[in-house]
Every structure is written in C-alpha cells, then in structure tokens.
Residue, then its C-alpha position, 0 to 999 in steps of 0.5 A: x557500539x557503532x551505527x548499524x550499516x544498512x546497504x539498501x532500503x530493501x533490507x529494512x522491511x519484508x515483502x508482504x504479498x496479497x492474500x485472499x481478499x486483498x488487492x494492490x493499489x496506488x494512492x491517488x489523493x490524500x483527502x485528510x482525516x486518514x482517508x486516501x483515494x486509491x485506484x485498485x488493480x481491479x479497476x475500481x477507485x476506492x475511498x480507503x482509510x489508514x488503519x490505526x496501527x499504521x497511522x503513525x508508523x507508516x506515512x503514505x504519500x500520493x503515488x505510493x503502492x499500497x495493499x488494501x482490503x475491500x470491505x465486505x458490505x461496501x465495495x467502494x471502501x477499503x482499509x489500507x493494510x500495508x505500504x510498499x517501499x520503492x525496492x518492493x514496488x520495483x520487484x512487484x512491477x517486474x513480476x507483473x503484479x502492477x498491471x492494472x494500476 
C-alpha cells in the first residue's frame, strides 16, 4: 500500500455553508484559554470560544476565516463552529460571502 495522493487541499474537507443563525468572521486575535476575538460579517466584534469538539482537531490562527454562532442571550459572545481552509476561503470571497469582513 502506498501513500494516498492528494492533489489539492480542497479535496481534504467539505465546504460548510452558514445556516440559520450562523455568521462568517475573521479571527483577529488569540487571547488564550481557547478564546478568540472575531470580527463578524455583521460588523460586530465578538469574543468567541472554540468548541470542545474542535479544540484539538482544528488549529485556528489569526487571519483565518471561521464560522461562528452568536449566543442567544449575549450578542457579544459566540461559539466557533468551523474553520475554513484556504481553497474554501478563496471560493467564499469570489462568490461574495466575505464582503463585510
């Protein structure tokens, strides 16, 4: 058995689109303790936390495009649901999803 050949990073992950109540954002600053400051597409800067499912699976860096879900009871905070890879970020930008970021 040989190595599996991956032609591009886009073949590794599927594209997750924003659903009802979810917003795209850009990670501005890592504050530590799984907390990230994110500038969202609706113009609000939120303190977001990385969900437990993603803590060790996806590494988030400053400048990454992420999918966030604002909390119902506090609009200044949110949960990070997904981090987009570079190929998906380019596709989102070309199709107009990243206008306010």
